[in-house]
N, C-alpha and C positions, 0 to 999 in steps of 0.2 A: 504494499500499499504506500503510495507516494506521501511524502511529508508536506503539510500545508506550509505555505509561505504567505505571510501577511506584511502589509506596509503601514507604518504608523509613525507618530511623532513622539519623541522622548519627552515625558513630562516630569521625570524625576531621576536623579543620578546620585542620590545621597549615599547609598550603600555601596561598598567596594564590590567590583566586578558584577554589579547588577544594575540594570536600568529598567524603568517602568515605561512601557510604551502604550499609548492610547491609540487604538485602532477603531476608525469610524466606518460604518457601513451604511449605505443608503439603499432604501427599497420602497416600493410603492405599497401603500396600505391597502389590504384586500377590500375593505369596505368603502373607505373614504376616498380612494383613488388619488391620494396626495403623497408626495415623497416625504419619507420619514427618515431622520437621521438618528442613528443609535451608536453609541461608542462603548468600548469595553477596554479595560486595562489589562495588560499582560506583563509579567515580570520575566525579563529575559537576561541570560548570561552574557556579559560583556567583559571577557577575560583581560583585554588590554586597557580597559577604562578609558577609552578614547572618545566615547560619545557623550555629548553634553545636552542639556535641556534645549529643546527646540530643533534638534537634528531630526531629519526624516531618515528612518532606517527600515531595513527588511529584517523580519524575524522568521526562523524556521523551527518547526516542531521537533522536539528531541526527547530522549529518555530523561526521566526526572533527574535533575541536578540537586535540588533541595526540596524542602517541604512545599515551597510555592513556585519554584522555577521549573517550567517544562519547555521553555523556548530559548533559542540562542540567536544572538545578532549575527547576520551574515554580511551585511554591508551598510 
């Protein structure tokens, strides 16, 4: 099964080797027929600590790294 790749914006880099990425998705509401924006935060592993708040990054699904981290930054 291929690993999912998502694109989002870094909203926090306070922890070492970890960034919090906010991923926004848009979809049409089934009843209202209006575009809805929803966002979700993912904690991703950033081993080099090179990404800062505001950067746009791509994250990939991976094996669990810690209790909350299931993603890693790829670019």
